[in-house]
C-alpha positions as CSV (number, residue, x, y, z in Angstrom):
1,M,-145.2,-54.3,-27.2
2,I,-141.9,-53.3,-28.7
3,G,-139.0,-54.5,-26.6
4,H,-141.1,-56.7,-24.4
5,G,-142.2,-59.4,-26.8
6,N,-142.0,-63.2,-26.5
7,N,-139.0,-65.3,-27.4
8,A,-140.0,-65.7,-31.0
9,V,-140.1,-62.0,-31.5
10,R,-136.6,-61.5,-29.9
11,E,-135.2,-64.3,-32.0
12,Q,-136.6,-62.8,-35.1
13,Q,-135.1,-59.4,-34.3
14,A,-131.7,-60.9,-33.7
15,A,-131.8,-62.9,-36.9
16,Y,-132.6,-59.9,-39.0
17,A,-129.9,-57.8,-37.3
18,A,-127.4,-60.5,-37.8
19,V,-128.0,-60.7,-41.6
20,G,-127.4,-57.0,-41.9
21,M,-124.1,-57.2,-40.0
22,L,-122.8,-60.2,-41.9
23,Q,-123.1,-58.8,-45.4
24,D,-120.0,-57.1,-46.9
25,H,-122.3,-54.7,-48.7
26,A,-125.3,-54.1,-46.4
27,L,-127.9,-53.5,-49.1
28,V,-127.2,-54.5,-52.7
29,R,-126.0,-58.0,-53.5
30,E,-127.3,-58.3,-57.1
31,L,-127.8,-55.9,-60.0
32,W,-130.6,-56.7,-62.5
33,A,-131.5,-54.7,-65.6
34,I,-134.2,-54.9,-68.2
35,E,-133.0,-55.5,-71.7
36,G,-133.6,-52.8,-74.4
37,Q,-133.0,-49.7,-72.2
38,S,-133.1,-46.4,-74.0
39,D,-129.5,-45.8,-72.9
40,P,-127.4,-48.6,-71.4
41,F,-124.7,-46.1,-70.3
42,H,-125.9,-45.7,-66.8
43,V,-126.4,-49.5,-66.3
44,Q,-122.7,-50.0,-67.2
45,R,-121.7,-47.1,-65.0
46,I,-123.5,-48.4,-62.0
47,A,-122.1,-51.9,-62.6
48,E,-118.6,-50.5,-62.6
49,R,-119.2,-48.5,-59.5
50,S,-120.6,-51.4,-57.6
51,G,-118.3,-54.1,-58.9
52,L,-121.3,-56.3,-59.4
53,P,-122.2,-58.2,-62.6
54,V,-125.5,-57.3,-64.3
55,K,-128.2,-60.0,-64.7
56,W,-130.2,-59.0,-67.8
57,L,-133.9,-59.7,-67.8
58,S,-136.4,-59.6,-70.7
59,A,-139.3,-58.5,-68.5
60,L,-140.1,-57.4,-64.9
61,P,-139.2,-60.2,-62.5
62,K,-141.9,-62.3,-60.7
63,I,-141.1,-62.7,-57.0
64,N,-142.0,-66.0,-55.4
65,G,-144.3,-66.4,-52.4
66,E,-141.6,-67.3,-49.8
67,R,-142.0,-65.8,-46.4
68,G,-139.8,-64.1,-43.8
69,M,-136.1,-63.4,-44.4
70,D,-136.0,-65.3,-47.7
71,K,-138.6,-63.1,-49.2
72,L,-136.8,-59.9,-48.0
73,M,-133.5,-61.1,-49.4
74,E,-135.0,-61.7,-52.8
75,E,-136.8,-58.4,-52.9
76,R,-134.4,-56.0,-51.1
77,N,-131.0,-57.5,-51.7
78,V,-131.4,-56.6,-55.4
79,L,-131.3,-53.3,-57.3
80,L,-133.2,-53.5,-60.6
81,L,-132.2,-50.9,-63.2
82,R,-134.8,-49.9,-65.8
83,D,-136.4,-47.0,-67.7
84,R,-139.3,-45.1,-66.1
85,K,-142.3,-45.0,-68.4
86,S,-144.5,-42.8,-66.1
87,P,-143.7,-39.1,-65.5
88,F,-140.8,-38.6,-63.2
89,I,-142.6,-35.6,-61.5
90,E,-146.1,-36.0,-60.1
91,Q,-148.1,-34.1,-57.5
92,F,-149.1,-35.8,-54.3
93,Q,-152.5,-34.9,-53.0
94,H,-153.9,-36.2,-49.7
95,P,-157.5,-37.4,-50.3
96,L,-158.7,-35.6,-47.2
97,G,-156.6,-32.5,-47.6
98,R,-154.3,-33.3,-44.6
99,C,-151.2,-32.6,-46.5
100,A,-149.8,-29.8,-48.7
101,K,-149.9,-30.7,-52.4
102,F,-146.2,-31.3,-52.7
103,Y,-144.4,-32.7,-55.8
104,K,-142.5,-35.9,-55.8
105,L,-139.5,-36.8,-58.1
106,T,-139.4,-40.6,-58.5
107,A,-135.9,-41.8,-59.1
108,Y,-136.4,-45.0,-57.1
109,N,-139.3,-47.4,-56.4
110,N,-139.1,-49.3,-53.1
111,C,-136.1,-49.4,-50.8
112,N,-133.2,-51.7,-49.8
113,F,-133.7,-51.1,-46.0
114,W,-135.8,-53.6,-44.1
115,C,-138.0,-51.4,-41.9
116,E,-140.9,-53.5,-40.6
117,Y,-143.5,-50.7,-40.8
118,C,-142.6,-49.7,-44.4
119,Y,-145.7,-48.8,-46.4
120,L,-143.8,-49.6,-49.6
121,Y,-144.5,-53.3,-49.1
122,L,-148.1,-52.5,-49.8
123,T,-147.5,-49.8,-52.5
124,F,-145.2,-52.1,-54.6
125,R,-146.9,-55.4,-53.8
126,A,-147.1,-56.2,-57.6
127,C,-143.4,-55.6,-58.2
128,P,-141.6,-55.6,-54.8
129,V,-138.0,-55.5,-56.1
130,S,-136.1,-52.3,-55.3
131,T,-135.8,-50.3,-58.5
132,H,-133.7,-47.4,-59.8
133,F,-134.7,-45.6,-63.0
134,V,-131.8,-45.0,-65.3
135,N,-133.3,-42.9,-68.2
136,Y,-131.7,-39.8,-66.6
137,D,-132.0,-37.7,-69.8
138,R,-135.8,-37.8,-69.5
139,M,-135.6,-37.1,-65.8
140,F,-133.6,-34.0,-66.4
141,K,-135.9,-32.8,-69.1
142,D,-138.9,-33.2,-66.7
143,I,-137.1,-31.2,-64.1
144,E,-136.3,-28.4,-66.5
145,K,-140.0,-28.4,-67.7
146,F,-141.2,-28.2,-64.1
147,D,-138.8,-25.3,-63.3
148,R,-140.5,-23.3,-66.1
149,Q,-144.0,-23.9,-64.8
150,D,-146.1,-21.5,-62.8
151,V,-145.9,-23.2,-59.4
152,H,-146.2,-21.5,-56.0
153,D,-142.8,-20.8,-54.4
154,A,-143.6,-23.0,-51.3
155,L,-144.2,-26.0,-53.6
156,R,-141.1,-25.7,-55.7
157,V,-139.5,-28.6,-53.9
158,L,-139.1,-32.0,-55.5
159,N,-139.4,-34.8,-52.9
160,L,-137.2,-37.8,-53.8
161,G,-138.2,-39.7,-50.7
162,E,-141.8,-40.5,-51.2
163,L,-141.4,-43.9,-53.0
164,G,-137.9,-44.9,-51.9
165,D,-134.9,-43.8,-49.9
166,P,-132.8,-41.6,-52.3
167,L,-129.5,-42.0,-50.4
168,A,-129.7,-45.7,-49.3
169,V,-127.8,-47.0,-52.3
170,D,-126.3,-43.7,-53.6
171,D,-122.9,-45.2,-53.2
172,V,-123.9,-47.7,-55.8
173,T,-125.9,-45.4,-58.2
174,G,-124.1,-42.1,-57.8
175,L,-127.3,-40.3,-58.7
176,S,-126.7,-37.4,-56.3
177,E,-123.4,-36.5,-58.0
178,Q,-125.3,-35.8,-61.2
179,L,-128.6,-34.6,-59.9
180,V,-127.5,-32.1,-57.2
181,P,-125.2,-30.0,-59.5
182,F,-127.8,-30.1,-62.2
183,M,-130.2,-27.9,-60.3
184,P,-128.3,-24.6,-60.0
185,A,-127.2,-24.9,-63.6
186,H,-130.5,-25.9,-65.3
187,A,-133.3,-25.5,-62.8
188,P,-132.5,-22.4,-60.7
189,H,-136.1,-22.0,-59.3
190,T,-136.5,-25.5,-57.9
191,K,-135.1,-27.3,-54.9
192,L,-134.5,-31.0,-54.2
193,L,-135.5,-32.8,-51.0
194,F,-133.6,-35.9,-50.1
195,L,-135.6,-37.8,-47.4
196,T,-133.4,-40.6,-45.9
197,K,-132.5,-42.9,-43.1
198,S,-129.1,-43.4,-44.6
199,D,-125.7,-42.0,-43.5
200,C,-124.4,-42.4,-47.1
201,V,-123.6,-38.7,-47.6
202,K,-120.1,-38.8,-48.9
203,N,-121.2,-38.0,-52.5
204,L,-122.9,-34.8,-51.2
205,L,-120.0,-33.2,-49.4
206,E,-117.9,-32.0,-52.3
207,I,-120.3,-31.1,-55.1
208,E,-121.8,-27.8,-56.0
209,H,-125.4,-27.7,-54.6
210,G,-126.1,-23.9,-54.9
211,G,-128.3,-24.0,-51.9
212,Q,-131.0,-25.9,-53.8
213,T,-130.9,-29.2,-52.1
214,I,-132.5,-30.0,-48.7
215,V,-131.4,-33.1,-46.9
216,S,-134.0,-34.5,-44.4
217,F,-133.0,-37.3,-42.1
218,S,-135.7,-39.6,-40.6
219,V,-134.7,-40.5,-37.0
220,N,-136.3,-42.5,-34.2
221,T,-135.6,-43.9,-30.7
222,D,-133.0,-46.5,-30.3
223,M,-135.7,-48.9,-29.3
224,V,-137.6,-48.4,-32.6
225,W,-134.4,-48.6,-34.6
226,Q,-133.2,-51.9,-32.9
227,H,-136.5,-53.6,-33.2
228,L,-138.1,-52.2,-36.4
229,E,-135.5,-50.6,-38.7
230,H,-133.2,-53.4,-39.8
231,R,-130.1,-52.7,-41.9
232,T,-130.4,-49.0,-41.3
233,P,-127.6,-46.8,-39.6
234,S,-128.3,-46.0,-36.0
235,P,-130.0,-42.7,-35.1
236,A,-126.7,-41.4,-33.8
237,D,-125.0,-42.2,-37.1
238,R,-127.7,-40.5,-39.1
239,L,-127.3,-37.4,-36.9
240,K,-123.6,-37.4,-37.4
241,A,-124.2,-37.5,-41.1
242,A,-126.6,-34.6,-40.8
243,H,-123.9,-32.6,-39.1
244,K,-121.5,-33.3,-42.0
245,V,-124.0,-32.3,-44.6
246,K,-124.9,-29.1,-42.7
247,D,-121.2,-28.2,-42.5
248,A,-121.2,-28.6,-46.3
249,G,-123.8,-25.8,-46.6
250,Y,-127.0,-27.8,-47.1
251,E,-130.3,-27.1,-45.3
252,I,-131.0,-29.9,-42.8
253,R,-134.4,-31.0,-41.7
254,L,-135.5,-33.9,-39.6
255,R,-138.5,-36.2,-39.4
256,I,-139.4,-38.1,-36.2
257,D,-141.7,-40.5,-37.9
258,P,-143.2,-43.0,-37.2
259,V,-143.7,-42.3,-33.5
260,V,-144.5,-45.6,-31.9
261,R,-146.1,-45.9,-28.4
262,Y,-144.5,-48.4,-26.1
263,S,-143.8,-48.7,-22.3
264,T,-140.9,-46.2,-22.2
265,W,-141.8,-44.1,-25.3
266,G,-142.0,-40.8,-23.4
267,K,-138.5,-41.0,-21.9
268,D,-137.0,-42.3,-25.1
269,Y,-138.4,-39.6,-27.4
270,R,-137.4,-36.9,-24.9
271,R,-133.9,-38.4,-25.0
272,L,-134.0,-38.4,-28.8
273,T,-134.7,-34.7,-28.9
274,E,-131.7,-34.1,-26.7
275,M,-129.5,-36.2,-28.9
276,I,-130.7,-34.3,-32.0
277,F,-129.3,-31.0,-30.7
278,D,-126.2,-32.6,-29.4
279,H,-125.3,-33.2,-33.1
280,V,-127.1,-30.7,-35.4
281,E,-129.5,-27.8,-35.4
282,P,-132.1,-28.5,-38.1
283,S,-134.2,-25.8,-39.7
284,R,-137.4,-27.8,-39.2
285,I,-138.6,-31.0,-37.5
286,T,-141.7,-32.8,-38.6
287,I,-143.4,-35.3,-36.4
288,G,-145.7,-38.1,-37.5
289,E,-147.3,-41.1,-35.8
290,Y,-147.3,-44.7,-36.9
291,R,-150.3,-44.8,-39.3
292,P,-150.4,-48.0,-41.5
293,A,-152.9,-48.5,-44.2
294,E,-155.4,-51.2,-43.3
295,G,-154.0,-53.6,-45.8
296,L,-150.4,-53.3,-44.6
297,S,-150.6,-55.9,-41.8
298,S,-150.6,-58.9,-44.2
299,H,-147.5,-57.6,-46.0
300,I,-145.7,-57.1,-42.7
301,K,-146.7,-60.6,-41.6
302,T,-145.2,-62.3,-44.7
303,R,-141.8,-60.7,-44.1
304,F,-141.8,-60.4,-40.3
305,P,-144.1,-63.2,-39.0
306,E,-143.4,-62.3,-35.4
307,S,-143.4,-58.5,-35.7
308,P,-144.6,-56.6,-32.6
309,L,-146.4,-54.3,-35.0
310,L,-149.0,-57.0,-35.7
311,K,-150.2,-56.5,-32.1
312,V,-149.9,-52.8,-32.3
313,N,-152.1,-52.7,-35.4
314,G,-154.8,-54.6,-33.6
315,S,-155.1,-51.8,-31.0
316,L,-155.4,-48.9,-33.5
317,I,-158.6,-47.2,-34.8
318,V,-159.6,-46.5,-38.4
319,E,-159.4,-42.8,-39.2
320,A,-159.0,-41.2,-42.6
321,G,-158.4,-44.5,-44.3
322,K,-155.5,-45.5,-42.0
323,L,-155.0,-47.3,-38.7
324,R,-154.1,-44.7,-36.2
325,Y,-153.7,-44.1,-32.5
326,P,-156.7,-42.4,-30.9
327,R,-156.6,-38.7,-31.2
328,E,-155.8,-38.1,-27.5
329,C,-152.9,-40.5,-27.7
330,R,-151.5,-38.7,-30.7
331,I,-151.9,-35.3,-29.0
332,E,-150.0,-36.6,-25.9
333,M,-147.2,-38.0,-28.0
334,F,-146.9,-34.9,-30.2
335,R,-147.0,-32.6,-27.2
336,T,-144.3,-34.6,-25.4
337,I,-141.9,-34.6,-28.4
338,A,-142.6,-30.9,-29.3
339,G,-142.0,-30.0,-25.7
340,G,-138.7,-31.8,-25.7
341,I,-137.7,-29.9,-28.9
342,R,-138.7,-26.6,-27.4
343,R,-136.6,-27.2,-24.3
344,C,-133.6,-27.8,-26.5
345,N,-134.2,-25.1,-29.1
346,S,-137.1,-22.5,-29.0
347,K,-136.6,-21.3,-32.5
348,V,-136.7,-24.5,-34.7
349,Q,-139.9,-24.9,-36.7
350,I,-142.1,-27.8,-35.7
351,A,-144.6,-29.4,-38.0
352,L,-147.0,-32.4,-38.0
353,C,-147.4,-34.9,-40.8
354,K,-150.8,-35.5,-42.3
355,E,-152.7,-34.2,-39.3
356,M,-156.0,-32.2,-39.0
357,P,-155.9,-28.6,-37.9
358,Q,-157.5,-29.4,-34.5
359,V,-154.5,-31.6,-33.6
360,W,-152.0,-28.9,-34.6
361,K,-153.9,-26.5,-32.4
362,A,-154.1,-29.0,-29.5
363,V,-150.3,-29.5,-29.7
364,G,-149.7,-25.7,-29.6
365,L,-148.8,-25.3,-33.2
366,E,-151.8,-23.2,-34.3
367,G,-151.3,-20.2,-36.5
368,K,-148.1,-21.6,-38.0
369,G,-149.7,-22.4,-41.4
370,L,-149.6,-25.6,-43.4
371,Y,-145.8,-26.1,-43.7
372,C,-144.1,-29.5,-43.3
373,N,-141.1,-31.5,-44.3
374,C,-142.0,-31.5,-48.0
375,T,-142.6,-27.7,-48.6
376,D,-140.3,-24.7,-48.7
């Protein structure tokens, strides 16, 4: 269980935490770029911002089969800059209808944080290097085209956090400084959604957003952060960043996700809800449980050989193509967290992520409609 593992688990957690603290730049140590980009301007701009030299490659890199910290440092200490060939905007559709059909804007593939539960290890198993797409002109054209389409108002939100953390390395890329002001000037009917664990919000604070950018912070208990979310800011630091961004006029949402069950989970998540409202009043809080794909365990093991999640995964059940806590456990966890939120603030919207209507109803959220973090 988290926080109560053997010596090997504790030693692994300390080692991963130490690496994050020792690096002068916590996330990006190397810049790579693919030769023959349509416009090398942004590669040069990012190199100058970061002060890092560019290593030019003729093709996508092949990552070796090393395990543990060596593998993570090769995959997630790097930021690869290249053009995106696929559409920048695509619709997400849950195969069983447990999610609104939201739209994602893919400016990044993968992430430079080291969260042990990250589903992106499986998603990008063929090319696990963290990537930023630099053909911005095409991105902006895709946004303008989307803005002209006949899309329901509730779905006119472009989620930048589905396939990577859009603020984790924003100090390096500066994407937000170009993308956020672009919306009111060129896409007045569409909003952006930055979903992040980062406290890297300086770029957001003094730019014109026109009320068209939502910033959603993912937060968890200190126990989950300390043991599973390596190289990320603390939950308190994320909430302090949320306060700054709200003061700058942005809509703030929160995700408590993934909820992990361990010996003191109830007390810890109730304390988290209190800490949230000590810092910021979000417009909406979405709750989701730990729900790994069945194939994720092997990818966790190659990077975190002593991860406590490997034992957790063995106790879960298969439901809707994922490993999940049994329904009654989920309902208990969601009720506890929702109750804590309600005690602090009776007006904030509460939603569940990728859950069936029966669970919404059992948690006391019936009749609220299918809204969540990713819709307006």
